C-alpha positions as CSV (number, residue, x, y, z in Angstrom):
1,X,-12.5,9.5,6.1
2,X,-11.1,12.9,6.9
3,X,-7.0,13.6,6.3
4,X,-5.4,16.3,7.4
5,X,-2.5,16.4,4.3
6,X,-4.1,18.5,1.6
7,X,-5.7,15.8,-0.7
8,X,-6.2,16.4,-4.3
9,X,-9.2,14.1,-5.1
10,X,-9.8,13.3,-8.8
11,X,-12.3,11.6,-10.5
12,X,-11.8,7.5,-11.6
13,X,-12.5,7.8,-15.3
14,X,-14.5,4.8,-16.5
15,X,-12.9,2.4,-18.8
16,X,-14.2,-0.4,-21.4
17,X,-13.3,-4.1,-20.4
18,X,-11.8,-4.1,-24.2
19,X,-8.9,-1.2,-22.9
20,X,-8.2,-2.9,-19.6
21,X,-4.6,-4.8,-20.0
22,X,-4.1,-7.4,-17.5
23,X,-0.6,-6.9,-16.0
24,X,1.8,-8.2,-12.7
25,X,4.2,-5.9,-11.8
26,X,5.8,-9.1,-10.3
27,X,6.8,-10.3,-14.0
28,X,8.9,-7.9,-14.7
29,X,12.5,-8.8,-13.5
30,X,13.2,-4.5,-13.4
31,X,10.5,-4.4,-10.2
32,X,12.4,-4.7,-6.6
33,X,9.9,-7.5,-5.4
34,X,10.2,-6.9,-1.1
35,X,7.7,-8.7,1.4
36,X,7.8,-6.8,4.7
37,X,6.9,-8.7,7.4
38,X,5.5,-7.0,10.9
39,X,5.7,-10.1,12.5
40,X,3.7,-10.2,15.8
41,X,3.5,-6.3,15.9
42,X,0.3,-4.4,14.6
43,X,1.8,-2.4,12.5
44,X,0.2,-2.9,9.3
45,X,-0.5,0.4,8.5
46,X,3.2,1.3,8.6
47,X,3.9,-1.2,6.1
48,X,0.9,-0.3,3.8
49,X,2.1,3.1,3.4
50,X,6.0,2.0,3.3
51,X,5.4,-0.4,0.6
52,X,3.4,1.9,-1.3
53,X,5.7,4.4,-1.4
54,X,8.2,2.0,-2.5
55,X,6.4,0.8,-5.3
56,X,5.6,4.7,-6.4
57,X,9.0,5.6,-5.8
58,X,9.7,2.8,-8.1
59,X,7.2,3.9,-10.7
60,X,7.9,7.3,-10.7
61,X,11.7,6.4,-12.0
62,X,13.4,6.4,-8.1
63,X,15.0,3.5,-8.4
64,X,14.3,0.7,-6.0
65,X,14.1,2.7,-2.3
66,X,13.9,0.5,1.1
67,X,11.7,2.7,3.2
68,X,10.9,2.0,6.8
69,X,7.4,1.3,8.0
70,X,8.5,1.4,11.4
71,X,9.4,5.0,11.5
72,X,5.6,5.7,10.0
73,X,4.3,3.2,12.9
74,X,6.0,4.8,15.6
75,X,4.9,8.2,15.1
76,X,0.8,7.5,14.4
77,X,1.0,5.1,17.8
78,X,3.0,6.8,19.6
79,X,4.7,4.0,21.2
80,X,1.6,1.7,22.0
81,X,1.4,-1.2,20.1
82,X,-2.6,-0.5,19.6
83,X,-2.6,-0.2,15.9
84,X,-3.2,2.9,13.6
85,X,-5.9,4.8,11.4
86,X,-4.8,4.5,7.8
87,X,-5.8,8.1,7.2
88,X,-3.4,9.0,10.3
89,X,-0.5,7.6,8.6
90,X,-1.1,8.8,5.2
91,X,-1.0,12.4,6.9
92,X,2.6,11.4,8.5
93,X,3.8,10.0,4.6
94,X,2.4,13.2,3.2
95,X,4.0,15.6,6.2
96,X,6.4,14.0,8.2
97,X,7.5,11.8,5.3
98,X,9.4,7.9,6.5
99,X,13.2,7.3,6.4
100,X,15.4,4.4,4.9
101,X,14.9,1.3,6.4
102,X,18.2,0.8,7.6
103,X,17.9,3.7,10.2
104,X,14.7,2.4,11.8
105,X,15.6,-1.7,13.7
106,X,13.1,-4.0,12.8
107,X,10.0,-3.4,15.2
108,X,10.9,-0.8,16.9
109,X,7.0,1.6,17.6
110,X,8.6,4.2,20.2
111,X,9.1,7.5,19.0
112,X,11.9,7.9,21.6
113,X,14.1,5.5,19.8
114,X,13.5,7.3,16.7
115,X,16.9,8.9,15.9
116,X,17.5,12.7,14.2
117,X,19.5,10.9,11.6
118,X,16.4,9.4,10.6
119,X,13.7,12.2,11.5
120,X,16.4,14.0,8.8
121,X,16.4,11.3,6.4
122,X,12.2,11.5,6.8
123,X,11.9,14.8,5.3
124,X,13.5,13.5,1.8
125,X,10.5,11.0,1.3
126,X,7.8,13.2,1.9
127,X,4.8,12.1,-0.9
128,X,2.4,14.8,-2.3
129,X,-0.6,13.1,-3.2
130,X,-2.8,13.4,-6.0
131,X,-5.8,10.5,-5.2
132,X,-8.8,8.8,-6.3
133,X,-11.6,8.5,-3.8
134,X,-12.9,5.1,-4.8
135,X,-16.9,4.6,-4.6
136,X,-17.5,0.8,-6.0
137,X,-15.3,-2.3,-7.3
138,X,-14.6,-0.6,-10.7
139,X,-13.1,2.1,-9.5
140,X,-10.7,-0.4,-7.8
141,X,-10.4,-2.3,-11.2
142,X,-9.8,0.6,-13.4
143,X,-7.6,2.5,-10.7
144,X,-5.4,-0.5,-10.9
145,X,-4.9,-0.8,-15.1
146,X,-3.9,2.9,-14.8
147,X,-1.2,2.1,-12.1
148,X,-2.5,3.5,-9.4
149,X,-1.2,2.1,-5.6
150,X,-4.5,1.5,-3.4
151,X,-4.0,1.9,0.2
152,X,-6.7,0.0,2.4
153,X,-8.2,-2.1,4.7
154,X,-9.4,-5.3,4.9
155,X,-11.3,-7.8,7.0
156,X,-9.4,-10.4,8.5
157,X,-11.2,-13.2,9.5
158,X,-12.1,-17.3,9.0
159,X,-10.5,-17.7,5.8
160,X,-8.6,-15.4,4.9
161,X,-5.2,-17.6,5.0
162,X,-7.3,-19.7,2.5
163,X,-6.3,-18.6,-1.1
164,X,-8.5,-20.3,-4.2
165,X,-6.6,-21.6,-7.2
166,X,-7.2,-18.0,-8.7
167,X,-5.1,-16.4,-5.3
168,X,-8.2,-15.2,-3.4
169,X,-8.8,-15.2,0.0
170,X,-11.9,-17.1,1.6
171,X,-12.3,-14.0,3.9
172,X,-16.2,-12.7,4.5
173,X,-16.9,-9.1,5.2
174,X,-16.8,-8.1,8.5
175,X,-14.7,-5.7,10.5
176,X,-12.0,-3.6,8.8
177,X,-9.1,-5.3,10.8
178,X,-6.2,-5.2,8.7
179,X,-4.2,-2.6,6.0
180,X,-2.7,-3.7,2.9
181,X,-1.5,-2.0,-0.4
182,X,-2.8,-3.5,-3.5
183,X,-2.6,-2.4,-7.3
184,X,0.7,-4.8,-8.6
185,X,-1.5,-6.7,-10.5
186,X,-4.6,-6.8,-12.7
187,X,-6.3,-10.3,-14.2
188,X,-9.6,-11.9,-15.6
189,X,-10.8,-15.1,-14.5
190,X,-13.7,-16.7,-15.3
191,X,-14.5,-17.3,-12.1
192,X,-14.3,-14.3,-10.1
193,X,-14.0,-11.9,-13.2
194,X,-11.4,-8.7,-12.4
195,X,-9.2,-9.2,-10.1
196,X,-6.5,-6.8,-8.4
197,X,-3.3,-8.2,-7.2
198,X,-2.8,-7.1,-2.9
199,X,0.5,-7.2,-1.3
200,X,0.4,-7.9,3.0
201,X,2.6,-7.5,5.2
202,X,3.2,-10.9,6.8
203,X,6.3,-12.1,5.0
204,X,6.6,-14.6,1.4
205,X,5.2,-17.4,4.1
206,X,2.3,-16.0,3.6
207,X,-0.4,-16.7,0.7
208,X,1.3,-16.8,-3.0
209,X,4.9,-15.7,-1.8
210,X,3.3,-12.9,0.5
211,X,1.2,-11.7,-2.0
212,X,-3.1,-12.8,-3.3
213,X,-6.4,-11.3,-5.6
214,X,-8.8,-9.5,-4.2
215,X,-12.5,-9.4,-5.9
216,X,-15.0,-7.0,-4.8
217,X,-16.4,-9.9,-2.4
218,X,-13.2,-9.9,-0.6
219,X,-13.1,-6.4,0.2
220,X,-16.9,-5.8,0.5
221,X,-17.8,-3.1,2.9
222,X,-13.8,-1.0,2.8
223,X,-14.4,1.8,0.0
224,X,-14.9,3.8,2.6
225,X,-11.1,3.4,4.4
226,X,-9.0,3.2,0.9
227,X,-7.1,5.9,-0.9
228,X,-6.0,5.3,-4.7
229,X,-2.6,7.1,-5.1
230,X,-2.5,8.1,-8.5
231,X,0.6,10.3,-8.7
232,X,4.0,11.2,-6.0
233,X,5.9,13.5,-6.1
234,X,8.4,12.9,-3.8
235,X,10.3,15.7,-2.3
236,X,14.1,14.8,-2.1
237,X,16.7,17.1,-4.3
238,X,19.4,14.0,-3.3
239,X,18.2,11.6,-5.9
240,X,16.7,13.1,-9.4
241,X,14.7,10.8,-10.9
242,X,15.1,8.3,-13.7
243,X,12.4,6.7,-15.8
244,X,11.4,3.7,-14.6
245,X,10.7,1.1,-17.7
C-alpha cells in the first residue's frame, strides 16, 4: 500500500482490556447520523472516504458537514465505473479534497460534470492525516477506543448480508472487493470478544440500519488495505472549529 500524500505513520499503542471503554457514536444524540447509498454504482471508496471525513469533522468540532462521495469517485475512476483503489481516494481527500454533497448530484462520476464551484469548494475540505498502520486485529480495537476512523476493504461474499445476533456478518475471507469505514463503536460480546462498529454505503435498508459489527474473522486478510485515521486537520478558514461534545 503506497500513498502519494504525506502520511505521518504512528504506532498504535496497546491498551489493556480493563481500560477499553465500550461506546456507540450512534447513541449520542448530537452525532449526525448519515448513511449514504451508492446504489448500483461501484463508488464504495468515495463513500468510505466522505463518510469517514464527516465523522472526523464532527469529532474535531466542525459540526454536521455533508460531504460528496461522488466528487472523490469521479476523480479516482476518471469517468469509468470500475471501482477505485482505497489509497488513491485517500490521497485525493488529502491533496484535492472533496466538496459538499449538494454540489455534485447523486450518481455523477464523470469528472467532466464536476463544476468549477465544486472544485473550488473542495479546497476547503482537504485533510491532513496522522495515521496508525494496523498490523493486527488488536490495532483495530485500540484504534477504535482512541476514537480513530478506520478506512478499509472487506470481502463481500456469501453470508455478508446475514448478520448474527451480535450484528456480525457471516462473510468468509476472500477477495477484498468492497470499501467501508469503521470505528463508530466498540463492544465486547461473549461469542466474538471485542467488536468494532462499521458503517456501510448501501443505505439504511442494509444490516442494522446501514451498519454492522466486525470481528477479526470478518476482516481476515484485509490488514494491508486499511488506514486508521487518528487525527484530521481540515484546511478550512471559513468555519473555525467548535469543540464537539
